[in-house]
N, C-alpha and C positions, 0 to 999 in steps of 0.2 A: 504493500499500500504505501504509495508515494506521497499522497496528500493526506494531512491530518483531517479527520472527520469527527463529528459528533457521533456518539452511539447511534442517535435517531437516524442521521444521516446513512451510516453503514448499515443498520438493520434494514433500511428501505431498499438497499440494494438486492435484497435477498440472497446475499452471498454469505453463508454460514461463517466461513473463515474471516472474511472482512469485518463481520459483525463481531466475531471473538476478539480480534486484534483491537478492535475500537474499545471494547469492554475492558480488554487488558490494560489499554493505555490509561482508561479512565479510572479504574481501580488504583493503578499506581500513582495516578495523581493524587486521588484521595487518601492513600496510605502515606505519601510524602507531605500532604499538607498539614502543618502543624496545628491549624484550627479543628482537625478532626479528631473527635472524641476518642480516646484510647480504645473503648469497648467496640466503637466503629471500625477503627483502624484494624482490630483484630479480626473482626469479621471479613473486612474486605481482603486481609491477607489470606484467609481461609478461601475466599471464594477465588482470588488471584492464582492460587495453587491449582484449582480446579480448572479455570480457564485457560492456563498455561499447559496443562495435561491435554486438555481437548484441542488446542491449537498443534501441539506437536503431533497428535495422532491424525492431523490432515496434512496431506503433502503440500508443501508451498509451491504453486506453479511457476513462481519466479525460478525456483531450482532448476526447473525442467525445460525452462525456455531456451530457444535457440540451441538445442542438442543437435547432434549429427542427422539424426532423423528428420528432425524439422526443417533442417538446411536442404535435405534430400527431397522432402515432400514439397517444398517451395520450388526447387527446380522443375519437378514434375508438373505440379499445378499451382501456377502462380497465382 
């Protein structure tokens, strides 16, 4: 995800991974915010662990972009 999105914007894309990444970023912001109460920070940290596991379970399409197979397919069917 190259641009920062709100969680609402990310969810509206209907892309599960994009939504999880936006949620991860929001949870991290809340954890880092000194104004967040300690109890809420603890809940956010627990939720963040779950979100990170979910993200890791979904392949990152950027890692598979521009593979040799992609290059060959582009040559055959541009």
